[in-house]
N, C-alpha and C positions, 0 to 999 in steps of 0.2 A: 229518775224521780218521775211518777206520773203526776202531772199538772193538767186536769181536763177541764177544768173553769178558772178564767183569770179575767179580772176588771183591770182595762188599762186606758189611759187619757191620752188622746191623739190630737193633732192639730195640723190642718191643711197649711201650705204656705202662705204667707201674704203676697198679695199682688204688688207689683213695680210700680213705681210714682211715674205718673205723666211728666213729660218737661216743657218749660217755657223756653222756646228758642227762637230767632229770627234769622233768616236767610241773611248770610252777609259774603256775596260773592263779587269777583271784579267788578262785572259790569252790572251789578244788582245791589249796590249798598244798603240798600233799604227794602230788602225782600220782605216778603209776607212771614207770618208764622209756620213754623217748620218742625216743632216740637212732637217727637215720636211719643207713642202710648208705652205704658209699662206693661211688661210679661205678667201672665197669669202665673198665680202660686200653683204649686205640684199639690196633687192630692195624695193623701195615705190610704193604700189600698191593702186588703187582704188577697193574698195569694195562695191557691192551694199545692200543695206539696206532697206527693206519693209518698216518699221516703222519710215522713217525719209522724213520730207517734205521742207527742206531748206538747204543750205551749208553754213550757218551762222556759224556752229560749227568749219569750217574748218579756220575761220580767225586766230586762235589762237593755233590752233592744231600743235604739232612738225611735222616737215615735213624733217627731215633728217633720213634715215635708220642707223642700228648698222654698224660700221666697223666689217670686219673679224679680226679674232685673229691670231698673227704669231705663225709659226710653232714650234715645239719644236725638242729636240735631239731625237735621235733612229727614225728618219723618221715620228714622229707624226705629222700629219697636224694639221692646226690650226683649232679653231670652225668658221663656218661660220657664219655671222653677221644675226641679226634676221631681217626678213622684216618689212616694217612698213606699216600697214594698214588703208587707210583712208576712214570711211565710207561716203557713198553717196548715195540719194535717186535713186529710180530705174528711169531709162530714162535720167540720168546724162551722158554727153557726154564729152570727155577730149580732147584737141587740144593743138598742140603745140604754143603757143603764138608769137612764131616768124616765124616759116613758115605757120601756120594755118592749118596744115597737123592734121587730125583726129587721134587719137591714139586710140580709141575704145570706148566703152560705156557700161553701165551695165542697165541689162533690168529684171533680176531676182535675186532673194537674193543669194548672194554667188559671183555671178559674176564678176569677177577681171580683172582689165586693169594695166597694168605696166606702170607706169609712169616715171621712173627714173631707170636704171639698176645698181646694184652694181658691184665695181671694181673688177677686179679679181685678186687672191692671188698671190705673188710672189712665184717662185719656189726656194726651197732649193738647197743647194750647189751640192747635189749627181746628179743635172741634168747637171752639168758643168764638170763633170769628163770624160776626155778621156784619151787613152794609154798614150800619153805623159804628160797629167797634172793631176795625180792620187789623188791629195790632194787640191782640189781649194777652195781658200778662196774668192767666191766670190757667191751674192745670190741675187734676185729679190727683189725688194722693191713691195709692192701692188701697184696697179692702184687705182687709184682715182675713186670715183663712178660717174655715170651721173650727170652732173646737168642740170636742164631743168627749163624753165618758163612754166607754164600749164593754160589753160584757160580751166573752167568748167562751163559746161551751164547745169542747170537742166531743163528737160522738161519733165512733167508729163507723164510716160508711161502705156498707155491703150490702148486696141483695140476699144474701143467704147467711146463717149463722149457724155454726154448730156448736152446743152446749154439751160438756162430757166432762168426767172426772180426769185430773190428771194424775199422772202415775202409771207404773206399769202394771197395767190390768189387762185381762184378756178381754177382747172385743173393743178397744178404744180406736179409734179411726184416725188420730192424729198422725202417728208413725206410717201410716199408708199413706195418707196425702202428703205428708212431706216426704214419702220415700227415705225414711231413716229408719233404723232399728230403734226399738223403744228405748235400751239404755243409752243411746247417745242422745237424747233430748233432754235439754236442760227445762224441766217443767217449773223451776221457779220463776223464769223470765216469763212464762204464759200467765202466771199468777200474780206478777207485779203490776203489768199494763196491759192492754187490749192490743190483740195482734191480729194481722192478716194471714191467712194462710192461702197460698196459690197451688191450686190443684188443677191437675189436666184430666179431662174426661172427653171422651169422644172429640180428639184432637182438638179440643178447644180449653182456654186456659181462663180459671175463674179466680175472682177473690173472695174467699170467704172469711167471715168473721168469727174467730173463735173464741169464746167466751169459757173460762174454766169453770168445773163446779167442785163445790168441795165435797169430797168424798163422805166427809164424818157428818155433814148435817142435809146431804143432799139438797144446798141451795146454790144459788152462784154467790161468788165473792159480790159484796154489795156495790164497791166502787166500779166493780166492772160489768155487772149487771145492767148498768143504766145505758151501757154502748149498745144495746140492742134498738136503740130507738130508731135507728134507721132500716134496719131489716124489713125485709117483707116477707120472708119466712124463715121459720128456726127449727130445727132437729134437735130434740133431746135425746141423746143416746144414754138412756140407764142400763142397758144391758151389761156392762162390766160390774154394777153393782149386784147383780143375781136378782135373788126374789125381795122386790120392793113393796112395802105396805101401803095400802091406799091412803091411810093417814100422811105418809111421806109425800105422796103424789098430791094432796090437797095442800100442804104446807109449801108445796114448792108453786103451786098456782097463784097462792095468795102471794107470795114474792112478786110474781109476773105483775099481778093486778096493779101492785104499787109503783110499776114502771112507766114512764111516758114512753108512748111509742108515735113514729110519725104516719108511718104507712103499712101497719101490720097487716098481713092479710092470711098466713097459715102458719099452724102450728101442730108438730108430729112428735108424739113420745115414743120411743122406742123402748122395749122391755125384753126380758128373756122369759118370762110366765105372765100369764095372763093376770091382770089387774085391774080394780075399778077405775076409771078415768072419767071425769063428768064430760058431758058433750060439748060444753062452751066454757070460754074463759071471757070474765068480763074485763074488757081492757079500756085505754083512753079513749079508743075509737070507738068502743060499743062491744058487742058481743061476737066474740070470733070462735069460729067452730074448730074442736079439737080432735085431731085424728091419732089414734092408739095402734100401734103396730108391733107383734110379736115377732121378734128375729129367731131364727133356728141357729146360725152362724156368722161368722166374720163377713161371709161374702154377701151373704143375706142384708147385713147391715149397710154395707157398703152400696148395694145395689139400691136400697129404699133411699139411704141418703143422696146419691146422684139424681134421684128425682127432683130433689130440691133445688139443684142448681138451675136456678132460673134467670140469674141474671149477673152482672160483675164480668163480662167478658172484656179481656184486655185486647184491644185492637193490637 
């Protein structure tokens, strides 16, 4: 099940209470204040995970971090609360649901974004001692953790995107990139959720976002098309569809104009025959030049697509 947008309520852990305590030792029966400070509350953090492709697991996940522990005697500070890490697929953005302010995003495995901060631990009674009040019987209570409603939006993170029809057509790139025979590929999987494709070119491995194209309408599947958000370059392989009408191209570009982009820079449309293609595309980032390319065969398509692999190198 694809869940790429989700609103969750998160809460940081509360800080531990400070302690009122006085030293009572064998040779110091009336010692001074020695109550310890409370520990800091844990934070709720979003953590990037490469092997995930949906936010569905966060629907029932625990969303409150651990509280800090109270202080102890002999100036012992309480233990801090453990941070709560919510794993999310790469490309996930976090927003404050009330103000719509972006809190951050995860683009690499291990990236972290703080969704809710923990409360500060309370101070023990030594902090309130003065020259005229040497035995304070007061201490601070720990602060409550931050409470926040967060909107998560998962958009597949990749430098380069491949958009082409799914199915056993002549000229599709997916079997070659996966190094598998076309009949062995379950295309239904790629039509249900956005997928990464790992390709090797010139002794380097690349992450490619694969967005399926509906062969009947020559348009991306609507829920998946918005996963072009992060891409820098997109390669539309229309070669498998044969002769494509210019009106179909115009309709396809209209679909793209409705998509939000973060850093789109390059668009290439590959066809088998010459077709009138507009020179520019109006995007959320402004006008973008469109490159049209007429391929002669499968090798021609692959060589042209390889030029689009400008990022996403896996170390």
